[in-house]
py3Dmol code that shows the C-alpha trace and the ligand (Angstrom):
import py3Dmol

protein = """\
ATOM      1  CA  UNK A   1     -44.359  11.152  12.234  1.00  0.00           C
ATOM      2  CA  UNK A   2     -41.823  13.151  10.098  1.00  0.00           C
ATOM      3  CA  UNK A   3     -40.925  15.090  13.131  1.00  0.00           C
ATOM      4  CA  UNK A   4     -40.425  12.025  15.139  1.00  0.00           C
ATOM      5  CA  UNK A   5     -38.221  10.360  12.276  1.00  0.00           C
ATOM      6  CA  UNK A   6     -36.126  13.590  12.327  1.00  0.00           C
ATOM      7  CA  UNK A   7     -35.393  13.727  15.832  1.00  0.00           C
ATOM      8  CA  UNK A   8     -34.602  10.128  15.629  1.00  0.00           C
ATOM      9  CA  UNK A   9     -31.979  10.787  12.968  1.00  0.00           C
ATOM     10  CA  UNK A  10     -30.747  13.511  14.808  1.00  0.00           C
ATOM     11  CA  UNK A  11     -30.338  11.641  18.010  1.00  0.00           C
ATOM     12  CA  UNK A  12     -28.433   8.681  16.278  1.00  0.00           C
ATOM     13  CA  UNK A  13     -26.145  11.295  14.557  1.00  0.00           C
ATOM     14  CA  UNK A  14     -25.185  12.918  17.661  1.00  0.00           C
ATOM     15  CA  UNK A  15     -24.657   9.571  19.405  1.00  0.00           C
ATOM     16  CA  UNK A  16     -22.487   8.597  16.493  1.00  0.00           C
ATOM     17  CA  UNK A  17     -20.467  11.930  16.781  1.00  0.00           C
ATOM     18  CA  UNK A  18     -20.281  11.242  20.417  1.00  0.00           C
ATOM     19  CA  UNK A  19     -18.509   7.881  19.627  1.00  0.00           C
ATOM     20  CA  UNK A  20     -16.248   9.458  17.283  1.00  0.00           C
ATOM     21  CA  UNK A  21     -14.268  11.682  19.245  1.00  0.00           C
ATOM     22  CA  UNK A  22     -13.117  11.902  22.957  1.00  0.00           C
ATOM     23  CA  UNK A  23     -10.538  14.255  24.803  1.00  0.00           C
ATOM     24  CA  UNK A  24      -8.191  12.855  27.440  1.00  0.00           C
ATOM     25  CA  UNK A  25      -5.463  15.219  29.117  1.00  0.00           C
ATOM     26  CA  UNK A  26      -2.153  14.226  30.285  1.00  0.00           C
ATOM     27  CA  UNK A  27       0.068  16.694  31.868  1.00  0.00           C
ATOM     28  CA  UNK A  28       1.341  18.377  28.759  1.00  0.00           C
ATOM     29  CA  UNK A  29      -1.019  17.487  25.964  1.00  0.00           C
ATOM     30  CA  UNK A  30      -4.661  16.739  25.122  1.00  0.00           C
ATOM     31  CA  UNK A  31      -5.088  13.247  23.274  1.00  0.00           C
ATOM     32  CA  UNK A  32      -8.029  13.356  21.042  1.00  0.00           C
ATOM     33  CA  UNK A  33      -9.808  10.132  19.850  1.00  0.00           C
ATOM     34  CA  UNK A  34     -10.601  10.162  16.020  1.00  0.00           C
ATOM     35  CA  UNK A  35     -12.746   6.959  15.430  1.00  0.00           C
ATOM     36  CA  UNK A  36     -13.521   5.654  12.294  1.00  0.00           C
ATOM     37  CA  UNK A  37     -16.132   3.521  13.795  1.00  0.00           C
ATOM     38  CA  UNK A  38     -17.257   0.673  16.169  1.00  0.00           C
ATOM     39  CA  UNK A  39     -18.288  -2.657  15.245  1.00  0.00           C
ATOM     40  CA  UNK A  40     -18.921  -6.326  16.278  1.00  0.00           C
ATOM     41  CA  UNK A  41     -16.219  -8.664  15.040  1.00  0.00           C
ATOM     42  CA  UNK A  42     -16.512 -12.601  14.833  1.00  0.00           C
ATOM     43  CA  UNK A  43     -13.673 -14.793  15.972  1.00  0.00           C
ATOM     44  CA  UNK A  44     -12.721 -16.200  12.726  1.00  0.00           C
ATOM     45  CA  UNK A  45      -9.246 -14.449  12.634  1.00  0.00           C
ATOM     46  CA  UNK A  46      -8.104 -15.307  16.381  1.00  0.00           C
ATOM     47  CA  UNK A  47      -5.246 -17.691  16.613  1.00  0.00           C
ATOM     48  CA  UNK A  48      -5.018 -19.817  20.019  1.00  0.00           C
ATOM     49  CA  UNK A  49      -8.449 -18.967  21.338  1.00  0.00           C
ATOM     50  CA  UNK A  50      -9.533 -22.161  22.769  1.00  0.00           C
ATOM     51  CA  UNK A  51     -13.052 -23.438  23.678  1.00  0.00           C
ATOM     52  CA  UNK A  52     -12.464 -22.344  27.201  1.00  0.00           C
ATOM     53  CA  UNK A  53     -11.307 -19.080  26.288  1.00  0.00           C
ATOM     54  CA  UNK A  54     -14.244 -18.495  23.995  1.00  0.00           C
ATOM     55  CA  UNK A  55     -16.443 -19.658  26.776  1.00  0.00           C
ATOM     56  CA  UNK A  56     -15.234 -17.234  29.214  1.00  0.00           C
ATOM     57  CA  UNK A  57     -14.338 -14.310  27.070  1.00  0.00           C
ATOM     58  CA  UNK A  58     -16.552 -14.316  24.156  1.00  0.00           C
ATOM     59  CA  UNK A  59     -19.624 -16.730  24.816  1.00  0.00           C
ATOM     60  CA  UNK A  60     -21.720 -15.125  22.033  1.00  0.00           C
ATOM     61  CA  UNK A  61     -18.669 -15.715  19.556  1.00  0.00           C
ATOM     62  CA  UNK A  62     -18.113 -11.920  18.863  1.00  0.00           C
ATOM     63  CA  UNK A  63     -16.135  -9.084  20.311  1.00  0.00           C
ATOM     64  CA  UNK A  64     -16.504  -5.255  20.034  1.00  0.00           C
ATOM     65  CA  UNK A  65     -13.887  -3.747  17.766  1.00  0.00           C
ATOM     66  CA  UNK A  66     -12.980  -0.264  16.450  1.00  0.00           C
ATOM     67  CA  UNK A  67     -10.731   1.532  14.391  1.00  0.00           C
ATOM     68  CA  UNK A  68      -9.045   4.791  15.675  1.00  0.00           C
ATOM     69  CA  UNK A  69      -6.468   7.400  15.008  1.00  0.00           C
ATOM     70  CA  UNK A  70      -5.409  10.002  17.606  1.00  0.00           C
ATOM     71  CA  UNK A  71      -4.612  13.607  17.557  1.00  0.00           C
ATOM     72  CA  UNK A  72      -2.246  14.966  19.955  1.00  0.00           C
ATOM     73  CA  UNK A  73      -2.268  18.559  20.839  1.00  0.00           C
ATOM     74  CA  UNK A  74       0.844  19.571  22.699  1.00  0.00           C
ATOM     75  CA  UNK A  75       3.452  22.550  22.896  1.00  0.00           C
ATOM     76  CA  UNK A  76       1.503  24.340  20.118  1.00  0.00           C
ATOM     77  CA  UNK A  77       1.779  21.373  17.803  1.00  0.00           C
ATOM     78  CA  UNK A  78      -0.837  19.103  16.200  1.00  0.00           C
ATOM     79  CA  UNK A  79       0.441  15.680  16.006  1.00  0.00           C
ATOM     80  CA  UNK A  80      -1.473  12.841  14.259  1.00  0.00           C
ATOM     81  CA  UNK A  81      -1.015   9.225  15.412  1.00  0.00           C
ATOM     82  CA  UNK A  82      -1.872   7.141  12.522  1.00  0.00           C
ATOM     83  CA  UNK A  83      -4.590   8.245   9.996  1.00  0.00           C
ATOM     84  CA  UNK A  84      -7.157   5.558  10.106  1.00  0.00           C
ATOM     85  CA  UNK A  85      -8.956   4.580   6.941  1.00  0.00           C
ATOM     86  CA  UNK A  86      -9.430   8.250   5.943  1.00  0.00           C
ATOM     87  CA  UNK A  87     -13.203   7.998   6.207  1.00  0.00           C
ATOM     88  CA  UNK A  88     -14.483   9.950   9.417  1.00  0.00           C
ATOM     89  CA  UNK A  89     -10.985  11.205  10.098  1.00  0.00           C
ATOM     90  CA  UNK A  90     -11.331  14.562   8.221  1.00  0.00           C
ATOM     91  CA  UNK A  91     -14.918  15.177   9.943  1.00  0.00           C
ATOM     92  CA  UNK A  92     -13.360  14.429  13.159  1.00  0.00           C
ATOM     93  CA  UNK A  93     -10.418  16.656  12.929  1.00  0.00           C
ATOM     94  CA  UNK A  94     -12.858  19.475  11.796  1.00  0.00           C
ATOM     95  CA  UNK A  95     -14.945  18.763  14.851  1.00  0.00           C
ATOM     96  CA  UNK A  96     -11.691  19.148  17.127  1.00  0.00           C
ATOM     97  CA  UNK A  97     -10.896  22.439  15.287  1.00  0.00           C
ATOM     98  CA  UNK A  98      -7.930  21.389  13.337  1.00  0.00           C
ATOM     99  CA  UNK A  99      -7.453  21.597   9.813  1.00  0.00           C
ATOM    100  CA  UNK A 100      -5.404  18.865   7.654  1.00  0.00           C
ATOM    101  CA  UNK A 101      -2.926  22.059   6.893  1.00  0.00           C
ATOM    102  CA  UNK A 102      -2.477  22.475  10.513  1.00  0.00           C
ATOM    103  CA  UNK A 103      -1.157  18.964  11.129  1.00  0.00           C
ATOM    104  CA  UNK A 104       2.589  19.647  12.056  1.00  0.00           C
ATOM    105  CA  UNK A 105       3.677  15.921  12.207  1.00  0.00           C
ATOM    106  CA  UNK A 106       2.220  12.319  11.686  1.00  0.00           C
ATOM    107  CA  UNK A 107       3.851   9.356  13.723  1.00  0.00           C
ATOM    108  CA  UNK A 108       3.031   5.988  12.096  1.00  0.00           C
ATOM    109  CA  UNK A 109       2.747   2.854  14.133  1.00  0.00           C
ATOM    110  CA  UNK A 110       2.951   0.657  11.120  1.00  0.00           C
ATOM    111  CA  UNK A 111       1.891   0.531   7.409  1.00  0.00           C
ATOM    112  CA  UNK A 112      -1.381  -1.335   7.498  1.00  0.00           C
ATOM    113  CA  UNK A 113      -4.396   0.251   5.271  1.00  0.00           C
ATOM    114  CA  UNK A 114      -6.432   1.093   8.295  1.00  0.00           C
ATOM    115  CA  UNK A 115      -3.595   3.237   9.671  1.00  0.00           C
ATOM    116  CA  UNK A 116      -2.371   4.961   6.478  1.00  0.00           C
ATOM    117  CA  UNK A 117      -5.573   5.201   4.836  1.00  0.00           C
ATOM    118  CA  UNK A 118      -6.147   8.984   5.464  1.00  0.00           C
ATOM    119  CA  UNK A 119      -2.602  10.179   4.067  1.00  0.00           C
ATOM    120  CA  UNK A 120      -3.245  10.491   0.513  1.00  0.00           C
ATOM    121  CA  UNK A 121      -6.602  11.238  -1.404  1.00  0.00           C
ATOM    122  CA  UNK A 122      -7.405  12.300  -5.173  1.00  0.00           C
ATOM    123  CA  UNK A 123      -3.724  11.883  -5.884  1.00  0.00           C
ATOM    124  CA  UNK A 124      -2.453  14.288  -3.311  1.00  0.00           C
ATOM    125  CA  UNK A 125      -1.030  14.569   0.320  1.00  0.00           C
ATOM    126  CA  UNK A 126      -3.778  15.360   2.592  1.00  0.00           C
ATOM    127  CA  UNK A 127      -1.555  16.726   5.143  1.00  0.00           C
ATOM    128  CA  UNK A 128       0.677  19.116   3.137  1.00  0.00           C
ATOM    129  CA  UNK A 129       2.682  20.676   6.067  1.00  0.00           C
ATOM    130  CA  UNK A 130       3.202  17.331   8.104  1.00  0.00           C
ATOM    131  CA  UNK A 131       6.537  15.796   8.681  1.00  0.00           C
ATOM    132  CA  UNK A 132       6.016  11.922   8.686  1.00  0.00           C
ATOM    133  CA  UNK A 133       7.706   9.652  11.013  1.00  0.00           C
ATOM    134  CA  UNK A 134       8.105   5.900  10.502  1.00  0.00           C
ATOM    135  CA  UNK A 135      10.546   3.339  11.974  1.00  0.00           C
ATOM    136  CA  UNK A 136      13.335   1.937   9.707  1.00  0.00           C
ATOM    137  CA  UNK A 137      12.161  -1.409   9.899  1.00  0.00           C
ATOM    138  CA  UNK A 138       8.753  -0.876   9.007  1.00  0.00           C
ATOM    139  CA  UNK A 139       9.934   1.167   5.951  1.00  0.00           C
ATOM    140  CA  UNK A 140      12.131  -1.613   4.726  1.00  0.00           C
ATOM    141  CA  UNK A 141       9.030  -4.071   4.983  1.00  0.00           C
ATOM    142  CA  UNK A 142       6.795  -1.705   2.919  1.00  0.00           C
ATOM    143  CA  UNK A 143       4.811  -3.346   0.229  1.00  0.00           C
ATOM    144  CA  UNK A 144       4.278  -1.463  -3.136  1.00  0.00           C
ATOM    145  CA  UNK A 145       0.925   0.078  -2.217  1.00  0.00           C
ATOM    146  CA  UNK A 146       2.338   1.413   0.941  1.00  0.00           C
ATOM    147  CA  UNK A 147       5.599   2.904  -0.762  1.00  0.00           C
ATOM    148  CA  UNK A 148       3.254   4.411  -3.357  1.00  0.00           C
ATOM    149  CA  UNK A 149       1.449   6.194  -0.420  1.00  0.00           C
ATOM    150  CA  UNK A 150       4.600   7.137   1.295  1.00  0.00           C
ATOM    151  CA  UNK A 151       6.100   8.648  -1.804  1.00  0.00           C
ATOM    152  CA  UNK A 152       3.531  11.684  -1.349  1.00  0.00           C
ATOM    153  CA  UNK A 153       5.555  12.435   1.950  1.00  0.00           C
ATOM    154  CA  UNK A 154       9.159  11.594   0.739  1.00  0.00           C
ATOM    155  CA  UNK A 155      10.466  15.150   0.814  1.00  0.00           C
ATOM    156  CA  UNK A 156       9.012  15.264   4.516  1.00  0.00           C
ATOM    157  CA  UNK A 157       9.705  11.904   5.948  1.00  0.00           C
ATOM    158  CA  UNK A 158      11.916  10.920   8.714  1.00  0.00           C
ATOM    159  CA  UNK A 159      12.901   7.375   9.344  1.00  0.00           C
ATOM    160  CA  UNK A 160      13.884   6.597  12.896  1.00  0.00           C
ATOM    161  CA  UNK A 161      15.097   3.845  14.997  1.00  0.00           C
ATOM    162  CA  UNK A 162      12.677   3.271  18.053  1.00  0.00           C
ATOM    163  CA  UNK A 163      14.024   2.660  21.672  1.00  0.00           C
ATOM    164  CA  UNK A 164      14.647  -0.997  22.250  1.00  0.00           C
ATOM    165  CA  UNK A 165      13.447  -1.652  25.895  1.00  0.00           C
ATOM    166  CA  UNK A 166      12.711   2.021  26.847  1.00  0.00           C
ATOM    167  CA  UNK A 167      11.167   4.900  25.050  1.00  0.00           C
ATOM    168  CA  UNK A 168      13.744   7.034  22.839  1.00  0.00           C
ATOM    169  CA  UNK A 169      12.983  10.654  21.917  1.00  0.00           C
ATOM    170  CA  UNK A 170      11.419  11.113  18.812  1.00  0.00           C
ATOM    171  CA  UNK A 171       9.590  14.553  18.210  1.00  0.00           C
ATOM    172  CA  UNK A 172       8.928  17.166  20.746  1.00  0.00           C
ATOM    173  CA  UNK A 173       7.836  15.372  23.899  1.00  0.00           C
ATOM    174  CA  UNK A 174       6.956  12.322  22.005  1.00  0.00           C
ATOM    175  CA  UNK A 175       8.993   9.095  22.645  1.00  0.00           C
ATOM    176  CA  UNK A 176       8.898   5.804  20.633  1.00  0.00           C
ATOM    177  CA  UNK A 177       9.654   2.180  21.285  1.00  0.00           C
ATOM    178  CA  UNK A 178       9.920  -1.028  19.401  1.00  0.00           C
ATOM    179  CA  UNK A 179       7.089  -3.388  19.533  1.00  0.00           C
ATOM    180  CA  UNK A 180       7.669  -5.617  16.733  1.00  0.00           C
ATOM    181  CA  UNK A 181       5.531  -8.676  15.662  1.00  0.00           C
ATOM    182  CA  UNK A 182       2.235  -7.439  14.371  1.00  0.00           C
ATOM    183  CA  UNK A 183       4.265  -5.863  11.697  1.00  0.00           C
ATOM    184  CA  UNK A 184       8.215  -6.140  11.268  1.00  0.00           C
ATOM    185  CA  UNK A 185       8.552  -2.692  12.532  1.00  0.00           C
ATOM    186  CA  UNK A 186       5.602  -1.817  14.348  1.00  0.00           C
ATOM    187  CA  UNK A 187       6.190   0.988  16.936  1.00  0.00           C
ATOM    188  CA  UNK A 188       4.381   2.369  20.057  1.00  0.00           C
ATOM    189  CA  UNK A 189       4.711   6.016  21.290  1.00  0.00           C
ATOM    190  CA  UNK A 190       4.700   7.765  24.457  1.00  0.00           C
ATOM    191  CA  UNK A 191       3.684  11.090  25.866  1.00  0.00           C
ATOM    192  CA  UNK A 192       3.613  11.925  29.311  1.00  0.00           C
ATOM    193  CA  UNK A 193       2.308   9.017  31.175  1.00  0.00           C
ATOM    194  CA  UNK A 194       0.295   7.899  28.243  1.00  0.00           C
ATOM    195  CA  UNK A 195       1.237   5.030  25.471  1.00  0.00           C
ATOM    196  CA  UNK A 196      -0.338   4.819  22.077  1.00  0.00           C
ATOM    197  CA  UNK A 197       0.135   1.347  21.459  1.00  0.00           C
ATOM    198  CA  UNK A 198      -1.097   1.038  17.919  1.00  0.00           C
ATOM    199  CA  UNK A 199      -2.196  -2.793  17.177  1.00  0.00           C
ATOM    200  CA  UNK A 200      -0.845  -4.218  20.310  1.00  0.00           C
ATOM    201  CA  UNK A 201      -4.395  -5.749  20.576  1.00  0.00           C
ATOM    202  CA  UNK A 202      -7.113  -6.248  18.168  1.00  0.00           C
ATOM    203  CA  UNK A 203      -9.743  -8.065  20.294  1.00  0.00           C
ATOM    204  CA  UNK A 204      -9.762  -6.505  23.847  1.00  0.00           C
ATOM    205  CA  UNK A 205     -12.308  -8.586  25.162  1.00  0.00           C
ATOM    206  CA  UNK A 206     -10.119 -11.770  24.517  1.00  0.00           C
ATOM    207  CA  UNK A 207      -6.617 -10.436  24.553  1.00  0.00           C
ATOM    208  CA  UNK A 208      -6.690  -8.627  27.983  1.00  0.00           C
ATOM    209  CA  UNK A 209      -7.619 -11.698  29.876  1.00  0.00           C
ATOM    210  CA  UNK A 210      -5.586 -13.827  27.285  1.00  0.00           C
ATOM    211  CA  UNK A 211      -2.861 -11.969  25.838  1.00  0.00           C
ATOM    212  CA  UNK A 212      -1.308 -15.000  24.348  1.00  0.00           C
ATOM    213  CA  UNK A 213      -4.194 -15.276  21.601  1.00  0.00           C
ATOM    214  CA  UNK A 214      -2.819 -13.913  18.530  1.00  0.00           C
ATOM    215  CA  UNK A 215      -4.766 -12.722  15.279  1.00  0.00           C
ATOM    216  CA  UNK A 216      -4.012 -13.823  11.569  1.00  0.00           C
ATOM    217  CA  UNK A 217      -3.195 -10.106  10.714  1.00  0.00           C
ATOM    218  CA  UNK A 218      -0.072 -10.412  12.686  1.00  0.00           C
ATOM    219  CA  UNK A 219       3.067 -10.775  10.307  1.00  0.00           C
ATOM    220  CA  UNK A 220       4.573 -12.985  13.061  1.00  0.00           C
ATOM    221  CA  UNK A 221       2.000 -13.994  15.613  1.00  0.00           C
ATOM    222  CA  UNK A 222       4.588 -15.663  17.989  1.00  0.00           C
ATOM    223  CA  UNK A 223       6.742 -12.418  18.148  1.00  0.00           C
ATOM    224  CA  UNK A 224       3.451 -10.486  18.386  1.00  0.00           C
ATOM    225  CA  UNK A 225       2.447 -12.529  21.529  1.00  0.00           C
ATOM    226  CA  UNK A 226       5.783 -11.910  23.159  1.00  0.00           C
ATOM    227  CA  UNK A 227       6.046  -8.283  22.562  1.00  0.00           C
ATOM    228  CA  UNK A 228       2.387  -7.892  23.892  1.00  0.00           C
ATOM    229  CA  UNK A 229       3.203  -9.773  27.130  1.00  0.00           C
ATOM    230  CA  UNK A 230       6.366  -7.577  27.435  1.00  0.00           C
ATOM    231  CA  UNK A 231       4.552  -4.227  27.012  1.00  0.00           C
ATOM    232  CA  UNK A 232       1.532  -5.114  28.995  1.00  0.00           C
ATOM    233  CA  UNK A 233       3.967  -5.765  32.042  1.00  0.00           C
ATOM    234  CA  UNK A 234       5.894  -2.472  31.218  1.00  0.00           C
ATOM    235  CA  UNK A 235       2.626  -0.561  31.112  1.00  0.00           C
ATOM    236  CA  UNK A 236       1.394  -1.752  34.418  1.00  0.00           C
ATOM    237  CA  UNK A 237       4.842  -1.379  36.135  1.00  0.00           C
ATOM    238  CA  UNK A 238       4.944   2.249  34.970  1.00  0.00           C
ATOM    239  CA  UNK A 239       1.415   2.945  35.663  1.00  0.00           C
ATOM    240  CA  UNK A 240       0.763   4.076  32.031  1.00  0.00           C
ATOM    241  CA  UNK A 241      -2.529   4.938  30.622  1.00  0.00           C
ATOM    242  CA  UNK A 242      -3.005   3.192  27.216  1.00  0.00           C
ATOM    243  CA  UNK A 243      -4.741   4.515  23.862  1.00  0.00           C
ATOM    244  CA  UNK A 244      -5.152   1.823  20.975  1.00  0.00           C
ATOM    245  CA  UNK A 245      -6.120   1.788  17.500  1.00  0.00           C
ATOM    246  CA  UNK A 246      -8.421  -0.985  18.117  1.00  0.00           C
ATOM    247  CA  UNK A 247      -9.733  -0.364  21.555  1.00  0.00           C
ATOM    248  CA  UNK A 248     -13.449   0.294  21.541  1.00  0.00           C
ATOM    249  CA  UNK A 249     -14.650   3.779  22.438  1.00  0.00           C
ATOM    250  CA  UNK A 250     -13.416   5.708  24.120  1.00  0.00           C
ATOM    251  CA  UNK A 251     -10.137   4.036  22.860  1.00  0.00           C
ATOM    252  CA  UNK A 252      -8.061   4.810  26.075  1.00  0.00           C
ATOM    253  CA  UNK A 253      -7.852   3.235  29.541  1.00  0.00           C
ATOM    254  CA  UNK A 254      -5.965   1.936  32.323  1.00  0.00           C
ATOM    255  CA  UNK A 255      -4.654  -1.688  33.086  1.00  0.00           C
ATOM    256  CA  UNK A 256      -4.090  -3.783  35.894  1.00  0.00           C
ATOM    257  CA  UNK A 257      -2.774  -7.431  36.084  1.00  0.00           C
ATOM    258  CA  UNK A 258      -5.674 -10.076  37.077  1.00  0.00           C
ATOM    259  CA  UNK A 259      -3.103 -12.164  38.696  1.00  0.00           C
ATOM    260  CA  UNK A 260      -3.781 -15.225  36.252  1.00  0.00           C
ATOM    261  CA  UNK A 261      -1.416 -13.966  33.548  1.00  0.00           C
ATOM    262  CA  UNK A 262      -3.959 -11.553  31.992  1.00  0.00           C
ATOM    263  CA  UNK A 263      -5.088  -8.015  32.490  1.00  0.00           C
ATOM    264  CA  UNK A 264      -8.095  -6.004  33.167  1.00  0.00           C
ATOM    265  CA  UNK A 265      -8.660  -2.830  31.070  1.00  0.00           C
ATOM    266  CA  UNK A 266     -10.867   0.099  32.350  1.00  0.00           C
ATOM    267  CA  UNK A 267     -11.828   2.654  29.994  1.00  0.00           C
ATOM    268  CA  UNK A 268     -11.232   6.168  30.978  1.00  0.00           C
ATOM    269  CA  UNK A 269     -14.382   8.397  31.593  1.00  0.00           C
TER     270      UNK A 269
END
"""
ligand_1 = """\
1
ZN
Zn -4.948 -2.075 12.498
"""
view = py3Dmol.view(width=600, height=400)
view.addModel(protein, "pdb")
view.setStyle({"model": 0}, {"cartoon": {"style": "trace"}})
view.addModel(ligand_1, "xyz")
view.setStyle({"model": 1}, {"stick": {}})
view.zoomTo()
view.show()
């Protein structure tokens, strides 16, 4: 019996580990999912999810969610896109063969706690050699607790202006573009034919077929919807692959328009 339980625990932990990281290759980079976890969410925080929408996209009144960061290995550099909540992050990094000291840069989509949670612990910067990149607008909107966290990186922080309607050069072969709405300075990043879209969506099962549905975490839900519609169209027109901070495992996939104003997301394998 004991052996069976041990094997069962081993199996479960292997499955969990497998759900935590995933590697996707672009022309010049490896993009590695660093997942803080998968979960099932209820519909309480959605804005504009009508009964028809719920009946077709979430009949059991739940949707799968996740919290992710990504490690980008490119041109000999290790770049973190967001830092999750800082729970599984360090284990996942270790699993990917990278120490926190080896992170060269951190690019932040925005300043919510589930994106900057890994930056600081025990009163110290967890990535002592990393340059931190954050949009001007997002920095301006920072609250007290985010400012405190950023202060640990102030000697190594670059504030930048993302591209308006097309990606602008940021760091190495990484580019950035404005995607304001979820937060005042929310930013998306590009590398090769991949976009890292941060919190462009929270509820994939609902916001792909119905991208006009917003979420109460949006600072400006109306602007967030406009940005989502604009970017989803852009992604399809450029045939980009998308990685997102709340896309369930593996956190990366491709999009196509469904012809009804929505989109179909297909996870990469
Ligand atoms: Zn988030």
